[in-house]
C-alpha positions in Angstrom: -28.0 50.3 -32.6 -30.6 48.9 -30.0 -29.7 45.7 -27.9 -32.1 43.3 -26.4 -31.4 40.6 -24.0 -34.1 37.8 -24.1 -34.0 35.2 -21.2 -34.8 31.7 -23.0 -34.8 28.1 -21.5 -34.3 24.7 -23.4 -31.2 25.6 -25.0 -29.2 23.0 -24.1 -26.4 23.0 -27.1 -24.8 24.6 -29.7 -27.6 23.4 -32.3 -29.8 25.0 -30.0 -28.4 28.3 -30.1 -28.0 28.1 -34.2 -32.1 27.4 -34.1 -32.9 30.6 -32.1 -30.2 32.5 -34.1 -31.6 31.6 -37.6 -35.1 32.2 -36.4 -34.6 35.9 -35.3 -32.2 37.0 -38.2 -35.2 37.0 -40.7 -36.6 39.7 -38.9 -36.3 42.9 -40.3 -34.0 45.4 -38.7 -31.9 42.7 -37.1 -28.5 43.1 -37.4 -27.0 40.2 -35.2 -28.1 37.8 -32.7 -25.8 35.7 -30.2 -27.3 32.8 -28.5 -25.7 31.2 -25.2 -27.1 28.4 -24.1 -24.8 28.1 -20.7 -26.4 31.3 -19.9 -29.8 30.8 -21.2 -29.7 34.2 -23.0 -30.2 35.5 -26.5 -28.7 38.7 -27.4 -30.3 40.8 -30.0 -28.8 44.0 -32.0 -31.0 45.9 -34.3 -30.7 48.9 -36.3 -33.8 50.2 -35.5 -36.9 49.4 -33.0 -37.8 45.6 -33.3 -41.0 44.4 -31.5 -39.6 42.1 -28.4 -43.1 40.6 -28.8 -42.3 39.3 -32.2 -38.6 38.1 -31.0 -40.3 36.1 -28.1 -43.4 34.6 -30.5 -40.3 33.2 -32.8 -38.5 31.7 -30.1 -41.7 30.4 -28.8 -42.5 29.0 -32.1 -39.7 27.0 -32.6 -39.9 25.2 -29.3 -38.1 27.2 -26.5 -39.4 28.9 -23.6 -39.0 32.4 -23.0 -38.7 33.6 -19.5 -41.1 36.0 -18.2 -39.5 39.3 -16.4 -41.4 40.3 -13.4 
């Protein structure tokens, strides 16, 4: 299993968490998604290599901002 943590701006409630989780659960290979609006992070667990770019694109497509890491 591979765990990826993505920083996300714009999640303000449990409904936002659900939208992000549902958007990412549809990606092939993703096993589990936990979004935390208070911490501003999404933790994705995948059984195989899943493109981080694909995950970020899905998050941005539903209206949230992925924080770019330096």
